[in-house]
C-alpha positions in Angstrom: -4.1 -7.5 11.8 -0.9 -10.7 11.1 1.1 -8.8 13.6 -1.6 -7.8 15.8 -2.1 -11.2 16.8 1.7 -13.0 16.1 0.3 -15.0 13.4 3.5 -14.1 11.4 6.1 -15.4 14.6 3.8 -18.6 15.2 4.3 -19.5 11.4 8.2 -18.8 11.8 8.4 -21.1 14.4 6.6 -23.5 12.5 9.0 -23.1 9.8 12.3 -22.8 11.8 10.8 -26.2 14.3 11.5 -29.2 11.6 14.9 -27.4 10.2 17.0 -28.2 13.4 20.2 -26.7 14.7 22.5 -26.8 11.8 23.2 -23.0 11.4 22.7 -24.1 7.0 19.3 -25.3 7.8 18.7 -22.3 9.8 19.3 -20.1 6.9 16.8 -22.5 4.8 14.2 -22.2 7.5 14.8 -18.2 7.1 14.2 -17.8 3.6 11.0 -19.8 3.1 9.5 -18.3 6.1 10.3 -14.5 5.4 9.3 -16.0 1.5 6.4 -16.9 2.5 5.2 -14.1 4.6 6.2 -11.8 2.2 3.8 -13.5 -0.3 1.1 -11.7 1.4 2.8 -9.2 3.7 4.9 -6.0 2.7 8.2 -7.1 2.4 9.3 -4.1 4.2 6.9 -5.0 7.1 8.0 -8.6 7.0 11.5 -7.4 7.1 11.2 -5.4 10.3 9.2 -8.6 12.0 11.8 -10.7 11.0 14.4 -8.9 12.2 13.2 -9.2 15.6 13.1 -13.2 15.1 16.5 -13.5 14.1 18.0 -11.2 16.8 17.6 -14.1 19.6 19.6 -16.9 17.0 22.2 -14.2 16.6 23.1 -13.6 20.0 23.5 -17.5 20.3 25.7 -17.5 17.6 29.5 -17.1 18.1 31.2 -13.2 17.0 32.9 -13.8 13.9 31.4 -16.4 12.4 30.4 -15.7 9.0 27.2 -17.7 9.5 25.5 -14.3 11.0 26.0 -12.7 7.7 24.2 -15.4 6.0 21.5 -15.5 8.7 20.9 -11.6 8.2 21.0 -11.8 4.2 18.2 -14.8 4.5 16.1 -12.0 5.6 15.7 -9.7 2.6 16.6 -12.0 0.3 13.9 -14.3 1.4 11.2 -10.5 1.3 12.4 -10.0 -2.4 11.8 -13.0 -3.8 8.8 -14.0 -1.7 7.1 -10.7 -2.9 7.4 -11.9 -6.6 4.9 -15.2 -5.7 1.7 -13.2 -5.8 0.2 -10.2 -7.4 -0.3 -8.4 -3.7 3.4 -9.5 -3.0 5.2 -6.2 -3.8 3.7 -3.3 -5.4 5.5 -3.4 -8.8 3.8 -6.9 -9.0 0.3 -4.8 -8.6 1.6 -1.5 -11.0 2.4 -4.3 -13.7 -1.5 -5.8 -13.6 -2.7 -2.4 -13.2 -1.4 -1.3 -16.8 -2.4 -4.9 -18.4 -5.8 -4.3 -17.3 -5.9 -0.9 -18.4 -4.9 -2.6 -21.9 -7.6 -5.3 -21.7 -5.6 -8.3 -20.4 -6.7 -9.9 -17.4 -4.3 -12.2 -15.4 -6.0 -14.0 -12.4 -4.5 -14.3 -9.1 -3.9 -18.2 -9.4 -2.5 -17.5 -12.6 0.4 -15.7 -11.6 1.0 -17.9 -8.9 1.6 -20.5 -11.0 3.4 -18.5 -13.6 5.7 -17.2 -10.6 5.7 -19.9 -8.2 8.4 -22.1 -9.9 10.9 -18.8 -10.1 10.3 -18.5 -6.7 11.4 -21.9 -5.0 14.2 -22.3 -7.8 15.7 -18.7 -6.7 15.2 -19.7 -3.0 17.0 -22.8 -3.3 19.9 -21.4 -5.1 19.8 -18.6 -2.6 20.3 -20.9 0.3 23.3 -22.2 -1.7 24.6 -19.3 -2.5 24.5 -17.9 1.1 25.8 -21.2 2.8 28.7 -21.0 0.5 29.8 -17.3 0.7 29.2 -17.6 4.2 30.5 -20.8 5.5 29.4 -21.8 9.1 32.1 -22.1 12.0 29.8 -23.4 14.5 27.9 -26.5 14.3 25.0 -26.0 15.9 22.8 -23.1 17.1 20.2 -23.8 20.1 16.9 -21.9 19.5 14.2 -21.1 21.6 10.9 -21.7 19.3 8.5 -21.7 22.4 5.1 -20.1 21.5 1.6 -21.1 20.1 -0.8 -19.8 17.9 -3.3 -17.3 19.5 -6.5 -19.0 20.2 -8.6 -16.5 21.1 -12.0 -15.6 19.4 -10.3 -13.0 17.6 -7.5 -14.5 16.2 -9.6 -17.4 15.3 -11.9 -14.7 13.5 -8.4 -13.4 11.6 -7.5 -17.4 10.5 -10.8 -17.9 9.1 -10.6 -13.8 7.2 -7.2 -14.8 6.0 -7.8 -18.3 4.8 -10.8 -17.3 3.0 -9.7 -14.6 1.6 -6.6 -16.8 0.6 -8.8 -19.4 -1.0 -11.0 -17.1 -3.0 -7.9 -15.5 -4.6 -6.6 -18.6 -5.5 -10.1 -20.0 -7.2 -10.6 -16.4 -8.8 -11.1 -18.5 -12.8 -13.5 -21.0 -10.4 -15.6 -17.9 -9.3 -15.1 -15.5 -11.6 -14.8 -12.5 -8.8 -12.1 -10.0 -9.2 -8.8 -10.3 -7.0 -9.5 -6.7 -6.4 -13.0 -7.1 -5.0 -11.8 -10.0 -2.7 -9.4 -7.7 -0.9 -12.3 -6.1 0.3 -13.3 -9.0 2.1 -10.5 -8.4 5.3 -11.2 -4.7 4.7 -14.6 -4.9 5.9 -14.5 -8.1 7.9 -11.8 -7.4 10.4 -13.1 -4.0 11.6 -16.7 -5.5 11.8 -15.2 -8.4 13.9 -13.0 -5.9 16.0 -10.0 -7.8 14.9 -8.2 -4.7 14.0 -9.1 -1.3 15.3 -8.6 2.8 15.0 -5.5 2.3 16.1 -4.3 -0.4 13.3 -5.8 1.3 10.4 -4.0 4.6 11.4 -0.9 2.4 12.0 -1.1 0.9 8.0 1.5 2.0 5.3 -0.5 4.9 4.0 2.7 6.2 2.2 3.1 2.5 0.4 -0.6 3.0 -0.7 0.0 6.9 -2.0 3.2 5.8 -3.5 1.7 2.8 -5.8 -1.1 5.3 -6.7 1.5 7.9 -7.5 3.7 5.0 -9.6 0.1 4.4 -11.6 -0.7 8.2 -11.7 3.0 8.5 -13.3 3.0 5.7 -15.7 -0.6 7.1 -17.1 1.0 10.4 -17.5 3.9 9.2 -18.9 1.6 7.7 -21.7 -1.0 10.0 -22.2 1.4 13.1 -22.9 3.5 11.1 -25.4 7.0 10.6 -23.4 7.0 6.7 -23.6 6.2 7.2 -27.4 9.5 9.8 -27.9 11.6 7.3 -25.9 10.4 4.2 -27.8 10.9 6.4 -31.0 14.4 7.0 -30.6 15.5 3.0 -30.8 15.5 1.4 -34.0 13.4 -1.6 -32.7 13.4 -3.3 -35.9 16.7 -4.1 -35.9 15.8 -6.4 -32.9 14.3 -9.5 -32.2 11.1 -9.9 -29.7 13.4 -11.8 -27.5 16.1 -9.5 -27.3 13.6 -6.3 -26.5 12.7 -8.4 -23.3 16.0 -9.2 -22.4 16.8 -5.1 -22.6 13.3 -4.6 -21.0 14.5 -6.9 -18.3 18.4 -5.9 -17.7 17.2 -2.4 -17.6 14.7 -3.0 -15.1 17.2 -5.0 -13.0 19.8 -2.0 -13.0 17.5 0.5 -12.4 16.1 -1.0 -9.3 19.6 -1.5 -7.5 19.3 2.4 -7.7 15.7 3.6 -7.8 12.6 2.1 -6.0 11.6 -0.6 -7.7 8.1 0.7 -7.5 9.3 3.5 -9.8 11.3 1.5 -11.9 7.8 -0.6 -12.8 6.3 3.1 -13.5 8.9 4.2 -15.3 9.3 1.2 -17.7 5.6 0.1 -18.0 4.5 2.6 -20.6 7.6 2.2 -22.5 6.3 -1.4 -23.0 2.9 -1.0 -23.4 3.6 1.6 -26.7 5.7 -0.6 -28.0 3.3 -3.5 -28.2 0.6 -0.6 -29.5 2.7 0.6 -32.1 3.9 -2.3 -33.5 7.6 -1.7 -33.6 8.3 -4.3 -31.6 6.9 -7.2 -34.0 3.9 -9.5 -33.9 5.8 -12.0 -31.2 5.7 -9.2 -28.8 3.8 -10.5 -25.7 2.9 -7.6 -23.9 1.5 -9.7 -20.6 5.1 -11.4 -20.7 7.1 -8.2 -21.2 4.9 -6.6 -18.0 5.4 -9.4 -15.8 9.2 -9.6 -16.8 9.8 -5.8 -15.9 8.0 -6.7 -12.9 9.9 -9.6 -11.6 13.1 -8.5 -12.9 13.0 -5.7 -10.9 12.5 -7.8 -7.5 15.8 -9.0 -8.0 17.8 -5.5 -7.5 18.9 -5.6 -4.1 22.7 -4.9 -4.7 22.8 -2.1 -2.6 21.5 -1.3 1.0 19.8 1.6 -0.7 18.3 -0.7 -3.3 15.2 -1.8 -1.3 13.8 -1.0 2.2 14.3 -4.9 3.1 18.0 -4.4 2.5 18.4 -0.7 4.6 16.6 -2.6 7.7 19.1 -5.7 7.3 22.2 -3.0 7.4 20.5 -1.4 11.0 21.6 -4.9 12.5 25.2 -3.7 12.3 26.2 -7.4 10.8 26.1 -6.7 7.4 28.8 -4.3 5.5 27.7 -2.9 1.8 30.2 -5.1 0.3 28.2 -8.5 1.8 24.9 -7.1 0.0 27.1 -6.3 -3.3 28.6 -10.0 -3.5 25.1 -11.9 -2.4 23.1 -9.5 -4.1 25.2 -9.5 -7.4 25.6 -13.0 -7.9 21.6 -13.4 -7.0 20.6 -10.9 -9.4 22.3 -12.3 -12.4 21.5 -15.8 -11.5 17.6 -13.9 -11.2 17.8 -12.6 -14.9 19.1 -15.9 -16.3 15.7 -17.5 -14.4 13.6 -14.7 -15.4 14.7 -14.5 -18.8 14.2 -18.7 -19.4 10.7 -18.1 -17.8 9.9 -15.2 -20.5 11.3 -17.5 -23.3 9.7 -20.9 -22.4 7.2 -20.7 -19.6 5.3 -17.7 -19.0 4.4 -17.8 -22.9 2.1 -21.1 -21.5 -0.3 -18.9 -19.8 -0.2 -15.5 -21.4 -0.3 -14.3 -25.0 
């Protein structure tokens, strides 16, 4: 619905207008705009949409200017990091929460945001500094065409209302007690009922992603119920490791796998292992299953070192501006810094919200 009524582009213009014409500030604006959209939309859809936004920007930049690389990289980086911010931002978050729910642990929508948002903001600032340092601009200014307004048709206004109400109910889940899963039915029912979306848009939904998520949850359940996770856990002498060392291992393993496998598959494979560790008591009395699963999910989102690591990377490669070495260089540094931040959060910050 946001794409149909150009809400995504209007929000992007809103973010880019204040940043001016300096290439470094344009990169910051693109990072923030992409991250905000990706927190509520599919990372892949957000990247595809933002690519149409940056093409006119690239056309106004001199050929050979390194800042062109920073502009393109800002999109997949912003999408991958922005997806961490909310439970619906990326499938790994949803899979981790579903696994916790089965274990009897609830993390409300607002609590997840409070846990993830500081990490996301710090990471985005670090990404911005890295990108403008790695790929400094030759041009001092880039003229931007930021014309366009919010759609004021009745159906667009209905979209804004449903969007705002849904987000409000998600963020206040602890106050009214309605599960974020139930709140998600509001746009599902209201948008078709109000005529905001129709048969064409419903057919165009990313059903493959929905099936991938469902398949991931099913695979995780099968790994647990067949005893495969128990067998894998039993082959490691966990007693020799401390609780934090286990978290470090899970985070690094998640990050490593996510660079070569789907982020969703990575979390699907590791979640049952963490659950088995918690249930068996091998991880020790100080082991927090909630912290472990959040760590696995968030760490996977930092896996963006290769073109195959995540769909946003592959889409960005399609511009012809990037080479694999650019992704390896930027993604490797961002991933390394990200792992340090994730582990600091897992040790000191997230235990304030979950136990």
